[in-house]
N, C-alpha and C positions, 0 to 999 in steps of 0.2 A: 723110544726107534732101537729095531732090532738090526740083524744082519742082513735079511731081506729087505732090499728097498726098491721089489719091482722095476720100474723104468727110470728111477730116478738117478742123476749122475750125482746130483748135491741136494741135501735136504738140511734145512733150517728150521728149528723149532724152538720158538719162546726165547730166542738170543737176547742177551741184556747187557750192556757195557755202559759205565759210568764213569766218568774221570772227576773224582772230588763230587761238586754238587752239579757238575754237567752230564745230562743224559746222550749219550751218543748213540745207542740203539734201545729200545723198547719194547723188547718182546717180540723181535722179528721171527714172522714164520714164512718161509719161502722154498719152492720146490724149483730145480729145474732137469727138465726131461733128457735122458741119454739123446745125444744127436742134436739139439735145442742149440740155435744161435740166439744169446739170452742178454739182453742189454738191462743194467742195471742205470737208471738215471737219478739226477737229482743235484740241487745246488750243493755250493761248496759249503762244506759243515753238516750236509745230511747224514753222513754216517755210512758212505759208500765203502771208503777206504778202510775204515773199522772194522766193517763186516767182513771184508776179504781177510784181513790181517786177522779177525778171531775164525774165520772158517780154516785159513792154512796153519792155526796155532801158532801165529807169529805175535799173539797178544793173547792173555786169558780172559774168557768171557766172565761176567758176574754170575751167569746163571744161562740156563739153554743148553742143544746139543746140536752138534753139525755132523752129517754124516757124508762122506764121500765115497761113491760108488757102494753104499751100504756098509761102509767101515766108520766107527768112532773116529772124527777129524784129529783128534789128541793122539790117535796110534800114529807112528812113524810109517807104518806102510799104508795109511791112507792116501800118501802125498806120490805114491810111487806110479801114478796113472796120470799126474798132471805137470805140466809147466807152467810158471808164471814169471810173470813180468811188471815190476812195480812201476806206476807211475814215475816216481823218481828215480830213474835209472841212473846210477854212476857206477860205470865200470873202472876197474883200476887203470889209473890215469899213465901207470910205466909200463904196460905193454903193448903190443902192438896187436891191433886188431884180429889178425890171424891167430896169435898167440890166446886171445881172449876167448874168441870162440872155440878153440883146442882145449883149453882149459874148461869152459861150461861143458864140452860136451863130456871130459873125464869126470866133473863133478857130480853129472847125470849119470854116472856108471854106462856111458856108451862110447863108442868109438866116432873119431871126427873121420868124415868123409869130404875130401877135398873137392870131389865133382858134385856131391851132392850140394856143399856150401856154395859152390860156384853157380848152381841154377837158383839158389833160394837167393843169393844176391842179385841176379839178374831179375826174378822176379818183383823183388823190394827194389827194384832201381839204384841198389848201391854198387859203386864200380868196384870189380874185384880190386884194382889195383889198391883201393883203400886197407886190404888186407895187411899190405907192408906198412902201413902209417900207423904211427904212435897215435895211440886211444887221445890222449892228452889234444891233438890236432884237429879234432874231429867238431863239425857244427852241432848246435844241439838237436837237429833233424837228423843228422846221420848218425848221432850218438844214437837217438831213439830207434834209429831203422837197425843199428848193430844190436842192440838189446833185442829187439823182436825177432833178428836173425838168430840168437843164440837159443830164444825160447822156440822158435819153430823147427830149429835144426833137430831136437830131442822130438821124438816121436811120441806122442803121449795120447791118451781118450780125451783129455780134458785141458783147455787152455785158458787161464785165469789172467785175463788183462786190465791191468788199471790205468785208465785214459790212455790207450794205443797208438792214440793220432795227436798226442801233444806233442807242439812244437813241428809238425808234419806241413811243407808245402801242399799246394794241390795236387803236384804228380804226385808226391809219394803218398798223399791219401790215397788215390787211385789205386797206387801199387799195392799198399797195404791190404785195403778192401777186397781187391783180387787175392791176394793169398787167403785171406780170412773164408772168401766164397768157397776157395779150393777144400780148404780145412773140412769145410762144413759138408761138402759134397763128397768128401771120404769118410763121411759120419764121425767126425770128430766132433765133443760138444764145446761150445766157447760161451766162454761167460765174462763179460767186458762191461765197465763201466764207461759212461761218454757225459759230456757236457752239450754234444752236437746231435741232437734228436733226429736231423736227417739222416745221418749214420744209422741210427739204430732203427729209424724206419726203412731203410735201404736193406738191412742186412739182417734183421733180428725176426725170430721166428715167435718170439716172446720177450717179454719186458715187465719192469719191475718201477714203479716211482717211490723212491725214498723221500721222506720229507721228516725232517726235524728227529730223526730215528724211526721212524714208524713208516711201514709199508701202506701206502696210499691207495694202490691199484696193483693187480697182477693181470698179465694176459698179454693178447697180442697188440702190436700197436693199432692195428685197424679196429679192435676192439675199444682201444682208450679213446680212438676217435668217434666212434658210435656211442659211445657213452655219454659224449658230450655234443653229439652233433656237428662236429666240426671236421671239417675236409683236411684242416693241417694239423700234425701232431704237436708242433710248438704250442698252437692256441689251446689245443687238448689237454695237454700236460700243466699250462698254466691254469686254465680252469682247475684240473683237478686238485692244485696244491692251495689254490685260493678258497676251494670249497672247505678245507681244513681249517682254515684259520679262525 
């Protein structure tokens, strides 16, 4: 893969990763177009988080290549246009929430804008009063929203989110999905993993099914339903992975 990547925000070719005798990724090929809302779905242990970690150079692949906006993902500059929120988001417990957001903005090379932060917190249904609270006092759902706020405060072309709805109650899920739609309408590329296929069907223009380290399907949610003549994405997903057994 070279510098010119056409319309791809992310391009993955023959990506493989093993942990001892266990195969986490078995030659994954995947492409995410710029401006897509892309959902990567699969069971626990399918390889979703490993794929993201290899994509962001947080772990070394055994073979294969990844490009982000046409730049080899192992180069530091490849990550200049993205923000990432991990599944297990654990902010420093000794900071107050406002201090954490300021530190996150500084680490990303940006300037903390209190007014913009306030608007985003309102969008995420996170009480602005939480900014003065210690991180350690937050519930799991509030901690998750704080992590998403830190990621979304950084203006980037690509947002990589590993299980962004984890730990959120129904009202918080609605709020987060509203922010994701706004980012998509602004032309940002969204790459997120999810166990909740209803979210993928609702938000995503493209998706992939990852099963035991292999891509079993790439296309739109509607195309997956059409392939298996199912009106329900969950049923289509189950038939897709069972076909491979």
